[in-house]
C-alpha positions, -999 to 999 in steps of 0.1 A, spaced: 0 0 0 15 33 -11 19 62 13 8 96 -1 19 129 15 -7 157 11 1 193 17 -31 205 35 -20 239 47 -45 257 24 -76 241 40 -79 268 66 -83 297 41 -115 311 26 -100 316 -9 -107 295 -39 -75 275 -31 -88 268 4 -122 257 -10 -105 234 -35 -81 218 -10 -108 212 16 -132 195 -8 -105 175 -26 -91 162 7 -126 153 20 -133 133 -12 -99 117 -13 -104 104 23 -138 89 12 -124 74 -20 -90 61 -11 -102 34 14 -74 8 16 -57 18 -16 -31 38 1 -23 57 33 -29 95 32 -4 115 54 -16 151 60 8 180 65 -6 213 78 -1 239 106 -23 264 124 -29 298 109 -15 328 129 -44 344 148 -63 369 127 -42 367 96 -29 345 68 7 333 64 31 357 49 51 348 18 83 344 38 65 321 64 51 300 36 85 297 18 101 287 51 76 260 59 75 246 24 112 244 20 124 236 55 97 220 76 76 201 50 106 182 34 117 171 69 83 158 77 80 140 44 114 123 47 106 113 83 74 95 72 90 79 41 62 88 18 61 74 -17 46 105 -33 40 141 -22 9 160 -36 10 198 -33 -26 208 -43 -25 246 -37 8 263 -33 44 259 -44 63 226 -38 97 226 -20 128 238 -40 145 204 -34 118 177 -37 121 152 -8 104 124 -28 85 120 -61 62 150 -65 27 158 -80 16 195 -81 -18 208 -89 -16 241 -109 -48 261 -109 -36 289 -132 -5 310 -140 -22 343 -132 8 353 -111 31 351 -141 7 367 -166 -6 395 -143 25 401 -122 20 439 -125 -11 436 -103 7 422 -73 29 434 -44 66 426 -45 64 394 -23 34 380 -41 49 389 -75 80 369 -66 61 339 -51 34 335 -78 53 350 -107 88 337 -103 91 310 -76 60 289 -84 68 286 -122 104 278 -113 98 250 -88 68 235 -105 90 224 -134 106 197 -112 73 180 -106 70 144 -118 33 150 -127 13 182 -129 -25 182 -125 -41 211 -143 -76 225 -135 -85 228 -172 -74 223 -207 -67 260 -209 -44 258 -179 -27 229 -195 -20 250 -227 -7 278 -205 17 254 -188 30 241 -221 32 276 -238 45 298 -209 64 273 -187 75 249 -215 61 219 -195 60 187 -217 25 177 -225 32 141 -214 38 154 -178 3 171 -175 -30 155 -166 -62 176 -167 -86 170 -137 -115 193 -134 -125 205 -99 -161 209 -89 -179 234 -66 -217 232 -69 -221 208 -40 -239 225 -11 -257 250 -33 -294 246 -41 -322 264 -60 -347 252 -35 -348 283 -13 -381 297 1 -390 332 -13 -393 344 23 -357 335 30 -345 353 -1 -364 384 9 -350 383 45 -313 380 33 -319 408 8 -333 431 34 -305 424 58 -279 431 32 -298 461 16 -301 443 -17 -328 456 -42 -355 434 -57 -337 431 -90 -299 428 -91 -269 413 -109 -244 395 -88 -206 392 -92 -187 368 -70 -149 368 -64 -120 388 -52 -124 424 -65 -92 426 -85 -83 439 -120 -81 405 -138 -117 398 -127 -126 427 -151 -145 447 -124 -138 480 -142 -157 469 -174 -184 453 -153 -190 486 -135 -189 506 -168 -213 482 -185 -236 485 -155 -234 523 -155 -246 523 -191 -273 496 -184 -286 516 -154 -295 546 -176 -325 526 -189 -328 503 -159 -326 525 -128 -343 499 -106 -314 474 -109 -285 470 -85 -251 455 -89 -239 434 -60 -201 427 -58 -196 399 -33 -161 390 -24 -129 403 -7 -122 440 -11 -86 437 2 -68 434 -31 -39 458 -31 -45 464 6 -79 479 -3 -65 505 -26 -81 490 -57 -116 491 -43 -110 527 -32 -100 536 -68 -132 520 -81 -154 537 -55 -141 571 -65 -143 565 -103 -178 550 -103 -193 568 -72 -204 537 -53 -235 540 -32 -258 515 -15 -286 522 -40 -268 512 -72 -236 493 -63 -232 472 -32 -200 456 -18 -210 433 11 -176 417 13 -170 380 19 -203 362 25 -212 329 42 -220 301 18 -256 302 30 -261 339 23 -242 335 -10 -265 307 -21 -295 329 -13 -281 358 -33 -274 335 -63 -310 322 -61 -325 357 -61 -303 373 -88 -312 380 -124 -278 366 -133 -242 360 -123 -220 385 -141 -186 369 -144 -167 381 -175 -132 375 -161 -102 382 -182 -84 351 -169 -95 320 -149 -79 287 -143 -114 272 -138 -143 293 -123 -161 277 -94 -187 306 -91 -201 295 -124 -210 261 -110 -223 276 -77 -246 299 -96 -259 271 -119 -267 249 -89 -286 278 -73 -307 283 -105 -289 315 -114 -283 323 -151 -246 329 -159 -229 355 -181 -192 348 -184 -162 351 -207 -157 334 -241 -119 331 -234 -96 312 -211 -112 283 -191 -147 296 -184 -162 282 -217 -150 247 -205 -170 252 -172 -201 269 -186 -205 249 -218 -237 258 -236 -254 266 -203 -240 302 -200 -241 333 -221 -205 338 -233 -193 373 -242 -160 390 -251 -148 403 -217 -128 431 -234 -159 445 -250 -179 466 -225 -209 469 -248 -210 431 -252 -212 428 -214 -239 455 -212 -260 439 -240 -258 406 -222 -272 423 -191 -300 437 -212 -309 404 -228 -310 386 -194 -329 414 -177 -355 416 -204 -361 380 -214 -375 357 -187 -378 328 -211 -340 331 -218 -333 331 -181 -354 300 -176 -335 283 -205 -301 291 -190 -314 280 -156 -324 245 -169 -292 241 -190 -272 250 -159 -289 222 -139 -277 197 -166 -242 212 -169 -233 208 -133 -239 171 -136 -206 169 -154 -187 179 -123 -184 164 -88 -157 163 -61 -161 125 -61 -150 125 -98 -122 149 -90 -109 127 -62 -112 95 -84 -93 111 -113 -66 124 -88 -63 89 -74 -58 76 -110 -28 100 -113 -14 87 -80 -18 51 -92 -3 58 -126 28 72 -110 32 46 -84 26 18 -109 51 30 -135 76 47 -111 73 80 -128 80 68 -164 58 81 -191 42 57 -216 22 83 -236 
């Protein structure tokens, strides 16, 4: 029976990496049974904050390798962050995207180094790389020169725990508590430039001229750039609680309710490695408007309205179509229920286990 080391340090965070790692680990523990032993490596978060880049580098390169060697694991899986500089054993790394390399001008110095330089450098030593999507696989091949034979695509999931079966009274109660209007569009994610927030706000500004009863709700962390980016947007677009609402990070329950009550999820991101909010929205019965580039078409399929994210008018016209055509919203809602059936954390875990088995069986040799 093989012994698999699993870097679980991300499970304590609320980011997409934390959500991914938590659900993957839970599903792996259910699926692995007696196939292999899973050894978890983690540490408690500092009170009231996340790990700094230096703290993460120190743990990944000093502490983690020592623990792995002590336990004599056959294979180490790093599912969220960077692997050690000197791998202590055969290594599998999950790469969600290479945004840190492609959008390095949008990060602070430490993050720019970690995500833009360090991660691309150390990930090249991995014996196998699991990519979140075909688009991420292409990015790895094109920008990091990773051989195709080293990469396996395993889709995440994300719709589990979200439902469209929410009483109207509960939707009204949450909306009242958060000061959300009757009709609104919803964005979900960190408020940062690559999420295309500027064009979403500009499209909504134009849309609002003929639809003053609508509201735009931007749900997610506002701390990008230490809060300076949201301050810039607030000044440029004159945020106010009547037209544009920024409730910050929401509980999954409140987020589910807002999805269920929204006219649509507006998610025309400039770059995604996958796009879990798309699946969350579909499971909640919320129509989706998203980008026709990077990985989001893989996630949305034919169940979402795909637009050019660089075209503000295309985003605005998408808003108009969804706001004015109930039959279209119902069509996307039904297609969304079918689309999410293609994804599950159980499937993600089973395909990840297949990568483990492939490596352990052939000792790292490629036969493709």
